[in-house]
N, C-alpha and C positions, 0 to 999 in steps of 0.2 A: 710331607704331601698333606694339603689341609682336607680337612675334613668335611663333605661335601654333603649334603640335603638332597632331599629329594628335586627334582627340575634341576636349575638351574641357578641355583642359590648354595653360596656358600652359608658352614653354618657357624654362628655368634654365641653360640649358650656358654655363657659365663664368661664371655669376651667382652670388652669394649677398647677397639684400639682406633678411634675413631683420633684423628689429630687435624683441629681446625687451620683455618685460613695462618696463625698466626706460628705455627710451633713449625719447627724443621724441616717436617716434612710435608708441610703447607706454602713451603716458600716460593712464590711467584716469581713471574720476569716482569711483572708492568711495567717497571720503573726507568731498568734498564734498555726494555724495546718498545716505549714508546708510549706514557701515558696511559696505561688500563689500568684505574683504579679499583675496577673490579674487587670482589672477596677473592682473599688468597693474592691481592696482585703487590704484596709488599714485599719488599728486599730484604735479604737478610745481609750480616756484611760478608763481603767478600774475600779470596784473598788477595787479589790484586786492588791498591786502596786506589787505582783511577776508576776502578768498577761501580764505586759506589756515588755515580754522580748523580743530578737529580735528573725527575721525571720527563720529558719533552723527548730528549734526543739519542739518535742511536746513529753509530759511524757508517756511512754511507760510500759505499764506493764498487769496484766491481769486485764480484765474487773471486772471479778466475783467478786476479793477481793479489793475493795480500799484502805486495810489496808497493801497488801501488800507494797516492797519496789520497787520503780519504778527507773529506767533510762534512764537520758536524750538523746535522740538519736539526730545527727544530729550537726550541725553549730545553732550558735545564744549563748543567754545569759540564756540559762535554769540552768545550772550552780547547785550547791548544796545546795541556798538558798531556794528554790520550793519548795514550800508544797510536799507532796507525791503524791498526787491526790485529786486537788479539783476544778478543771475546770470541767465543767460540761459534761457527754456526748455528743458526736456529733449527731445531728438530722438535719441532710441538704435536703431540697426537692429541685426539678427541675421541675420547670412548663414549659411547651408550650402549645400555641395554633395555632388552624389554622382554619381558619372558624366557622364551628360549634362545633368541636370537641377539647376537654380538654385533655390532657392527665400530671398526678403527677407519680413522683419517689421519695422516701423516702429513705433515710439506716436511720437506727438507731444504733449508735456503742453499745448499753448498752445491745441488743440481737443479733447483727452481722445479722442483716437481710436488705432486699428491701422488701418494698409492693410499689405496683403501681395501678396505676387506671389510666383508657383510657373510657370518656364518652361522649354524645351530650349534646350541652347546647343551645337550642334552642332561648335561651334570657338570660337580665340578672339577673333576678330571679333565672332560672336554674345555673346558673355560682355560682352566692353567695350564693345558698344551696348547691350546691355540693365542693365547695373549705371551706365552713365553717366543712363541715362533715370534708373531708378530714385532714384539720386542725387539728380538733377536735381527731380524731381518730391519727395521727401522732404525734402532737404535736412537730412539727420543732423548730428549734433554728434558721435556715439560709434560705434563700430561693434563689433558684438561677434561675433568668429569663435572658430574650433578651433582643433587643431591642425595639422590638412591644410591650412587655410589660412596658415597663418601661415611653414608651411613652403615654398608656393607663390611667391616672389619679387615675382613681376610681377603676379599674380591679389591678392598683399596692396596692391601701390603702387597697382592699377586700383582696389581698393575704396577706400582712403583718400586718395583724390585727388579733389576736388571739380572738375569739369567745369567749363571756363569757361563761365557763361552770365549771367545777367541776375541779379545780386546784387540789383540797387535792388527791381526786379521781385516777387523772392521776398519783401524783405521787405514789401512793398504787400501782398500775397498774404496774408503771414499777419497783417497788420497787420486785412485785413479780413474774414478767417474768426473772428478773436478779438474782434470789436467787438460788443460789448454793452452793455444797461445804460440809464442815461442818458446824457444828451447832455456831463454834464462829467465820466464817466467813460472816455467814446469820447473825447473831447479830452485826457484825462490817460493814457490808452491811447497813440496819437497820437505823444504825446511821448516818453514810454518804452521804447517797441518799436525805434525805430530805435537808443537810448544801448545795448539790451540784445545787439542785434547785431552793435554794433561791438566789444562785450565780446566775445564771441565768436569774432569774427573778429581780434581782436587775440592771443589765445589759442592760434590755430592759424598755421600753418607755412605760408608761401608757396614757390611751386613753378611750373615753368614754365608748368602745363597747369592750375593753380588752386590753391585751400589744401588745404592737409594736415587730415584728419582723425584724432583720435587714433581708435587701437582698444583694445581689451579681449580679452587672453586667457580664454575659459571653459576650464573644466575639460571632459574628454570626459563625465563624469558630465551634464553638460548638456544634452546633447545626446542622450543617451538614448532611445531609440521610445517605452517606455511611460511614462517618467517623465513626458516631452511631453504626450505623449497625456492621460494622468492630470491635470495639470497643466491644461490644456485644459479637460476635461469637469468637474473641478471647482474650480476656482479664475479662471475667468474669466466676466466677468458681464457683456454687453451691452447696456444700457438699452434701446435700439431693439428691439430684437429681447426684450425682459421689456415693453414698451410703458409704459416710465416716461422721462419727457420731465424731467431735473430744471433749476430755473430758475439761475440765479447765484446767487442768495441761498441755496440749500440744499444746493449740490453742491461740494464741494473734495474730490474722490476718494472721493464714497460716503460722506462721513465722519458724516452723519445716518443713513445708511441702515445702518452697521457697527455702527453706536453703539447704535440699537433693537435689533441683534440681541446686543449686548454684553449690553444691560442685562435681556434676557431670560436669558442663561444667565449671569450674575453676571462677564462679560467674558471668560468662557473661550471660545476658540475653537471655533466648530461646524463640523461638515464637511459642505458644501452639497453637494447632492445632482447628479448628473449631468445636464448638460442637451444630449444630446447632437442631440435633435430639433430645437432650435432653431441652434443650431451647424453641423450637418451641411449645411444648407440652402446656408451661406454658402460652409463650410470644407472641403474635400476631404478628409477622414480614412484615403484610400486612398493619399494621396501623400506616403509618407515623409520627404520633404527638408521639405515645407511645414509639417509636423506636428512636425521636430527645430527649426526656425528659429524657429514661432511659439512654440513650448514652450521654450526656451532665453531667448527674450526675456522670457515671463512670469514666468519662473524669476527672470532679474536683477530686473524690477520688484519684486516681491515682496520682494526680498530689499534692495530701495531705496526706491524712490519712493513704493511702499504698502506698504513692512516695519511702519507702524502700525497697517492695518487691521483688520479681525476677521476672523480667520483668513488672513491673508494674500491676501485676494481682491482679486484686478484688475479694479477697474468700470471701464468708459470710456463715453463716449456711443456708438461707432457704429464698426466694422470692416468694413472695404472693400476689393475689389482694388484694387489700382494702375494705372493706365492707361496708366502710360508706356510701356508693349513693347508696347500692341495694334498696332501693325504689321501684324502676321497675323491670319487669321481663327482667332477663337479655338476650338478644338473641347476638349472636355472628354473623358476617358476613356471615359464611357459613354456621348457620342458615336460614339467610332471604333468601339466595340462594335459598337452599332447599327446602323449603315450597312454596316460590316464593312469598313470603310477597311483594316484588319490583321487578321490573323487567325494568333495564333501560336498551334503546337501543338506542345507542349510532348512530352517522353518518358511514355512511361506507367508507365514507373518513377520519374517525377521523386519520387515520395513517400518514396522510399527514400534520399535523397540521405542524410539524416542518419547512415545507417549507416557504420559505419567502411570504408573502404575503396571506398567506393560513391558515384558519382558522375554522376549523368542531365542534367545541364548542357544537352544539346544540344536542338536545337530547329527546329522547319522552319515555312515563311510558308503556311498553308492556304491554302483557297477565298476570296479577297477582293479587293478592286478593286484592293489594289497587286501582285498576282500577274495581274491580267487589264491593265493597264498596264505593268507591267514588262516590257519586250522590249528592254532594252538588251545592252550586249556587253561594258563594262569592270564592273569593282569598285565604282569611283567614280562612274560612272554609277551603278550600283544604290542606292549611298548617297546621291548625291543626289538620286533621286527618292524616296527613302524621305522625306528631308528636306525635299522639295518638299508630300508630300501632310499631313508634319508640321505643317507651316506654308505652309497658300494663303495665297496675296497679299489683301492690301486694296487696291495701289494700282494705278488702271486703266491705268495708261501700262504697267507694268511684266507687264499679264496681255495688254494690246494686242499686246507686242512677242513673247510666247509663239505667239500666234495669227501673228502675223506669218511666224517660223520654220516653223512645222508647216504654212502655206500655202504656202511657196516649196520644203518638200521635198516636200509632195504633188504639185506640180505634174509632170506628164509626160517634160518637157525635164530636169527635174534627176534623173530614177533614176539615170541610169550614174553620176552625182556620187556620188549617195548610195550605193548599192552599194559603190563604194570607201571612201568614209567607215566603214561600216560594217564592212568588211575592216580598219581599221587602228584602230578604235577596240576591236578585241578583243585586241590586243597592247598595252593602257594598263592598267597596274595601277595600283596602290596608293603613288600619291606622298607620304601621311602617314606609312604605312608604313615607307618607306625614308628618310624626313627624321629621322623619330624614332629609329630604330638609328643613323644617322649621328651624333646629338645625344647619343645615351648611348654612343656610343664601341663600338659592338658590331654594325658594319656586317658580314654575309656575305657573301663572294666572288659569289655567287648575286644579291647586290641592284645591284650595280656591271651587270650583264649585263642585269638586266630594265630598269635606269635606260637604258641605250644605246638599246634594243629600244623603252622611253617615248618616247625622245626622237627615235629614229627614225620612230614614228610619228605623233607629233607633230607631224613635221617634213613628213611627205606630206600631212597633214590639214591643215594649215594652206597647203601649196601649192594643195593641190585647193579650199578655202575660195577665197584671193584671187585663183583662176586659171580655172580652167573655171569653177565653181560660181557667183561672182562677173558673169562675162560675160554666162550666161546669167540670173541676176538683173538685169542691166543689162537686157540686152533683154527680158526681161519686164515689167519696169519700166514701160519706154518705150512698150512696147505698147499695157497697160490708160492709159497715160497719152494715148496718141493716139488708144485709141478713147472717153474720155472716161468710162471706168470710174472710179468710187470703190475703188478697189482697197482704201486704206488703212481707209476707213470710219470716222475716228478713231483709227486703229492709234496712233497717234503725235502726241500735242499738237504740234501749230505752236510752234517757238521764233520769238523773235524773231531778224531778221536773216536771212543765206543758209544757217544751219545748219537754220536751222527749214523752209526752204523744201524742202530737201535731204531731211529726213525725210519729209515731206509728198510730196513725187514719186516719191522714190526709197526707199518702208520697207524691201523685200528689200534692198537694198545697203545700207542705214543698219545694218541687224539683223549682217550679214555683218563690215562693218567694225568694227562693237562688237566683235562676236567677235575679229575679227584683233589688236584694237588689247589684248587682253588676254593676248595670248598672247607677248609677249616674241620675238619673231621672231631678231633681233642676239644676244641675252641667250644660246636655250636652241640657237641654230645652235654657238655660238662654246663653250659649254661640253662638246655633243656632240663636238666636233673635238679638246678637247682630250681626253675621254676614250678618243676612238680613238685618238692620238697616243702613250697613257702606258698602255691596256691592251690585251693581247693576248686576245681573247674567245674565240679559240678555245681556246689553250691554258688560262686559266682557265676553261672549261668542262670540260674534260679531267682538271685537277688537282682543282679544287673544293673542295680545303680552304685554297687562299690564292690573290691573285690576281698573276697572272705580269707584269710590266712588260714594254711593246714593247721588240724588241732596236731599238737605234741612239735610246733617249730618254736612256737614262747611260751615258755610255764605260767610267765605271770600273766598273759595274755589266755591262758587256758583256762586258770583259775577265777580271772574275769567274767567269762565267758559262761561258765557254770555257775559260778551266782546270778550272774543274771538271767541264767534260764530257771534257774529255783527262787529267782527274787517275789513272785505273786504268792507264793510257799509261806518265805521270812515273812512276807510285811504281815499276811492275814495273820501269824502265829505273834509279831509282836502288838497287832491291834485287838488279839484277843488278851495279852496281857497287860495292855495299858486299861483296857476297859474292866478288868477284874478287880486291878487295882482301883480305880476312882469307879465305884459302883453306884454313886450317882448319876454315872452318864448313862444314857438312853441306850444311844447305840454312837458307831464312830467307825473313819475309815482312815486306814494308810495309806498317802498316796506322796507322788515322787514326782517334783516340776523342776524341769532342768533351771539351774541357775538359782533357783531355792530351797531346793533339797527335799530332805522327807518332811509332812506334816500331817497331822492330826485335823482330819475333816469330821465334822458335825452339822445334825440339820439344824437348823439358827431356830425353826418354829419349835422345838421339841423343849429350847432353855429361854426363860427369859431374857431380855436385853432391850439395849436402847442401841442409839448410832453404832457405840465404839465399845462398850464393855457386857461382857457377859457374868453379872453375880454370880451365879451358881455353878460356874467354872473352876475347875480343880487350881488352885492358884499358882502352881509349878506352868501352869499353859498361858505362852505367851501369845499373844493377838496378833496375826500377821495381818491380812486381808478377809473381804469377806465378798461372794461372788454369787448374786444368786440368790440360794436358799443355804447356801453350806458356807458356814464360815474356819477358817484354816488356823490352827495353832503350831505354835512348835513346843516340844516336848521334853522333858531330859534322854527318854526316847530316842527318839526324833534326831537331838543331836549327837548321839550315840552312834545311828544310823549313817550320820552323814559323816563322823570320822572312821568309822568302820569300812564302809560301803563306797560313799561320793556317789558321782554321776558314772556308773560303771558304762551307761551308754558312748558318752563321751570320750572314755578313756579308750574302750574298744576300737571306737573308729579313729579317733588318732593314734592308738600304735600301730593298727593295723597301716593305716598311711602311713606312718613312718620305716614299716619294713617294706612295704611297695613301693616309695620313693627310693629305700635302699636296693630295689629289685632295678629298678629304671635304671637307676647310676652303673650296676652292672651290666646291664641289658647296653647302654650307650657307650661301658668302655670294651665289649665288645663289636663295637660296629663297623669298625673296616673289617674286619673278618665276617660279620654278617652280612655286609654287602657285598664283598669278595664272595659267596658261597651261595646268596642268591641269584648273584649277575650269571654266572656259573649255570646256573638250573634255567635262567631266562635263555640263556643262550643252547642251551638243551633243549626244551620249548621249541626255539625256532626252530633248531637242525630238523629235530620231529616232525616240524609242521614242512617246511622242506620236502622230506623224506614221503610225506604223505599224501603231496601233489604230485612230486615224482612219480610213484607208485600208480596213480589213477586218471593224470593227465596225460599218460606216456612221454613224460621228458626224459632225456638220457643226459651220461654228463660227459661235459665238454673238456675238449685241450685249453688250457689254459694261457698260452705264449706272452712271450715278454712285448714291452712294449716299440722293441728294435725290429722285432720280424714286422712288424704293424700287418697284419692279414687276419680277414673276418673271411673267411669259410664255414658255410651255412650249408648243407645239404639237405634239402625238403623240409626247410624250416615252416613254421605254425606260426601265426598269429594266436597265440593262448587266449585272448578275449573274443577273437572274431570267431574262433573255432564253437567256441558255444554257444552262438545265438545263429549261425545259419543254418538254413532248412536244410540242406543238401550236405554233402562231404565238401570240407574245407579244399581247396588244392592248395599242396604246398609247393613251394619253390626254393631256389638255391640264392645263392649270394656267392661269390669268389670276387672276394675286392684282397688286393696287395701292393705292394710299392707300386708293380708296372701298371696294372689296373685300380688308381685313388678315385675317379671320379666316376659314379655309375648313374647314367641318363638316362630317365624311365619315361616311355614315351608310350601313346597310344590312347585308345577312345575314350570317351567320357564313359564312367561306370564300370570300367576296367579291371577295378582296384589297384590304382596305381598309388593312391595315398594310404590303400592299408598296406602295400609293400612297404612302401618307406615306412610306414609306422613299426612294421612289423620285423626291420632291420633291427631298430632301434630299442625297441624291446627285448628283443632276443641279446644284444648286445647288454642291453642294461643287466637280464637277471643273469649274464654270467659276472659281470662285476660283485652281484651281490651275493652270489655263490651257490646260488639254485643250480640244479640240472635246467637242461632249454628243451624247448618244445620243438625236435628237429630227428633228425636219424643221426647226423653225427655234424660236429662242430670241432673248429679252432679258430678261437678269439683270442686276439690281442690287448693287454689291456692299454685304458686309453685317459687321456686326463679330465674328458670332458664330454658331452653330446650336446648339439645346440641346434636348435629347430628353427625353421621359417614356413609356420604352417596361419593357413590363415584364422585370426585371433577371434575375439568376442567384439562385434563390434562396437565402440562406445564412444558418447560425446563427450567423455571427463579428457579425452586424450585430443590435443588440438593440433589433428593430424590428419590428413587423408588416408583411403585403404591403400592406395599408390604410396603415400608419402612412410607410410608405417612401413611396406616391405621393404622399400629402401633404408631406413633405419635399422632394421633388425639385419637386411646384407651387412650393413658399413659396419653394426656389432659383429656377423660372423667374422667378415674378414680381419676386424683388430683382435681379435680373443682367439681364431683357429689357432691352431699348431700341429705338428706333424700326427701327433697323437691325438687329432679330434675327430670326434665322429661328427660331421653337416648333415640334416636332414634337410630339403628342401621342398616343399610342394605348389605349387601354380605360383610363381613370383609371378606379379605383375599382374595379379587378377584385375586391379582398381585401374588400369592403364589402358587405352583402345589397344587393339588388335588390328586394326583393319592397316589395310596397308593401299596404294596406288594402283591404278588400274593393271601396270604390266605388272605389279608385286615386283617391282626394284628396289623400294625404299621402304626400309625395316622401322617399327618404330623405339622409340626411345626404350621400352620394356624390353625388347630383345636385346635391344644393344648393351643396357647394362647386362642381362644375365648373362650374354655370350663373353663378356669381359669379367666379370666375378665368377663365371666358371672358369676360365681361363687362369685367373691370381689364385684361384684356388688349387685347381691343381699344381700350380709352382709351388705352393705353399706345404704339399704334400700331405694333406690332410684327405681324409674319406669322408666323401661325397657323397650322398643319393638324393637325386635331383627328381622330381617328377613335372613335367613338362608337356603345353601343348604348341611350343612355340619351335615348331618342326622346321622352319624356318630357318634354323640354326645353322642344321645341317644341309637342305637344299639349297641354299644361298652358297655354300663353303664357308661359315664364319667359322666350323668345328667338324673336325675330323674325324672319324670313328676310328679306336683303335689305335690315337695318337697323340702323344703328350700324356698320357697317363688316361686320357678318358674313351669309354667305353659306353656303347649306346646300346639299349635294350629297349624292347616293347610288350607289351602283354596284347596278348592274342586275340582276335573277337571273330567269329564269323558272323562277318556282314552280308545279308539276303540279296540274292540277284533283282528279288521282285519284291515292290513296294506292300505287296499282302503278308510278306513273310515278318516275322522278326527278327531280331541280333541278337545271338546266342553269346554272350561274354564265358571267354575258357580260362580267363584268371589265370593263363600261363603264361611265363616268362619266355622269349625265346629275343636271341640277336636281331641287332638290326632297329631301324628308326621306322617308327607308323607312319603308314602311306597320309592319314587322315584323324582327323579327332571324332567322325562318325555324329555330327550335330546332330543331322537329321534325323537320322537312326534314333536318338534318344527323343528328338522333338516327337516322336510318333510313338513311342514306346509312355510319353508324357502327358499322351493325350491331347498335344495340340491341337488346333483346326487342321484340319489338311489343306483348306485351301491357302494358309497360313504357310505349312511346311513347302506346298507346291512352289507357292512365290519365291519362297526363299532358295530352292533349287535354281529358277529361272536367275535370281539374282547371282548365285554362283558359277552358273554356267555362264552368262554371259561376262561375269570379270575375269573368270578362265580365258574366255574367246578376246576378249579384248573388245566386245562387242557394246552399243548402247544399251541400258537398262529400258524395253519398252513398258509405258504405263500401262496399267492395267484396262482391260476393256469398260469395266464398270466405271470407273474414275472417269473416264473422259466425258469432255459436256457434251451440251445436246446442240450447243449451237459452235462445236466445232467445225474447224474447215474438213476435217476428215467426213464429217457426215452427209448422204448424198443431196439430202434437199439445200442443205448450204451449200455448198457447192455449184446448184444448180443456181441460187438467188445471185452467189458471185459474180459469175458468168456471164447473167442477163445483164448485173446490173455494170460490168465494165463493158458490154458489148453497146450501149446506148452511148451514143455523145455527150448528146445534153437532153437530159431529163426533165428540163423547163420545156423543150419542145416536143416532150415525147408523145406518143401517139397514146387513146384511150387504151389499146391491145396489149402494150408493154405495160402501160401503169396497173392492167387486171391482172395480169400477167407476174407480175412482183408481188402484188398484193395478196396472190397466192400463195406463191412460194415462201413468205417472211410467214404467213399464218400457220401452213405446215411447219414450219421452225418451232 
């Protein structure tokens, strides 16, 4: 196990495992993969003699049929001597790290696809787990890294060492995935695939953990964000997104596809257009780490495997997410924002950070689920709770173990012990920060004082857990067992043997024993005793600038301190002796100057002298220097003091520094035990925080079911944040979803609480995976693999999409990512698309059409869906049917007034059925819209429903309109006269009068 320091960094204290581009671990593939002369792109000598051919060419042929004839493309020494297809398929992986986020992107030549992953690693153990999972899934034969990774030797070692796994299974999987074509081609591939794998293994170095994977160092420009984003948008073509399924006869890195483009443009490179809309449904462009990892991989492929393609375009069959790190519930940034898991409030002047001399990087946590649950007492507990909420569990056993701890601490008999634990946890600081400073040899005196208090607090907490609390837990388990109560309810799965029976019969005791096992009591106790014997904490706290060693620890140091304390008296006595010996001197002082030693100081004004000589001074006085009115001399007595006493202050500080340095080494030798101990205390702090929330907010213990059951049953569920801010009592609602009722479509008027209900279901399901109690009366929830949302996000001009296009992209991502164990939350899909119908309401718009087909597709995929919508026409037109195909229609009830003078009253209660209308006019009146506008809208709705023409407003009619009486009279008179050239004076006067009236 690698030593992990604070955050997501591997510790490199006293180690330097850098292997440059020319070393055996820095062996690149630039030569044989096609002319990349970058750093690390130098070939080492291979086992096969033909594989050392020169830089431009690589054998290209049909990857599905290794027995086919191949042709060397490009310059170099490929020639006719090279075997047809003996080099292994390219599997190159690009890695990028930024803070706590790490990202991978791996291209597999045998299946022509890219697998990517973007994850959060809070410490070295998380990094190692994720890296090993990705390596076992992708099996790369080349790693692409940057300078920062190469400088971090332990991380580089983890990346370039293949974990011990089933190599034969991997060969079989690659063979099965690449198996296509005729039966003869399949047999040829089955024979050639093990040979190519053995060639790859022969070129790699064995290590105790596994084979060593070569790496290549890329330039920093390869990871530049804008360049990476541009390469992804303009140079990546995914055939599954383009609805093109190439066959083995016409696909070899999309040669025919690019050749057709080259024919149209005379072989010139054509700049492809951006494909943001299709890629955004799979790739999270907001993730800077993922964009850099994928962009650097594409840049490498464009210069190697795809360097002869038209426009250097990388055309692949598919792109997908790596399933290796799916041990936690997957949550995207949009999900965290929608459910308000976290709410970071940045400084208002953060936009001015680019101004020289200004920095507003500080931020605080706003009103969120994290602030609701965070009642931790220690900084480590707060960080651990944040980690828990970023990585909810999918392991049923671990979730139930957290429930056991919460249930134990909620028992009234345990409250006194809980109060003591909370008091001592407030003394627990950040162990990671202290160890990191010690590893960097920059520990402060206060670090040792804090560490001592932390060890004292840890010892008191461990004593409480193993003493009083454990006894009460044992009694509670015995009482529950005697009463025949199923206290566990499957809390801990029964294992074989007596250990499993103990876990089933005494779950609370087992939970405490697991915490105590991680605390390493003997090591921490011995370290605390050692620190107490070395450090004088009271004097160190007063000194503040250095660590003071305890009296009695080092005899030589003690004698030096005693001499130093009486040094003033000693110097005074020596001065009197010198003055008595040389009575010609009027007065003198004995002083000590660092790096000079002990000196006699006399007032030069009392003795005759010139610039450098004092005639009346004793002969054994050796002049040293003059400063102001004092002259300094060396004498025999001063030389004797230099030999016997010397520089005591420097000696004391150097000796104490050596002792403290040795103590630091002893602390670092116990690093793993310290991390384990305080990690257990951080977990305890989180459990106590969740227990406190459950007690104060009336949360109850849920039942966690396996993923196969596919059930979400919530009785009287409440939104934990919404119920805190409503003026009146929060109205709870039930949720009943299973494999028969998978899709819940929520309709209802505006302001009736549909969106709040959808968020409520998501928050409760999320809290169940965190291991918390839930805001409801009872619940049974199956574990899920991810929660995906399609809610209206913040409008921004940085995304080149309209509102409706963004909705479509999110919906496409949902349909590609969802599985039978996924919870999908959709709110008002199609807000940006016009929802008008023709007069007879027989032609639904594209928004309703897409919504209907998407709901049907999600119902077929068997994922759980909560969808709120105003598209009532999906049911009125018969596009969807309630209680068929796994679709269940519910509505939010509301009291709609019969009179316009009354106000609508939302009831916020869920009922079966479909809403009759959206009550938009009621909302308009409640919003204070002008009454004439509302009445006009009502007339238009009535006319559309009855199929009549919408008449114009009376005030909008022109005074000269034919509908006015004076106008009609004038027209009638004008038409009655046959010839106005011969009209009488009476007719002319009458017409003039009518025109004047108009």
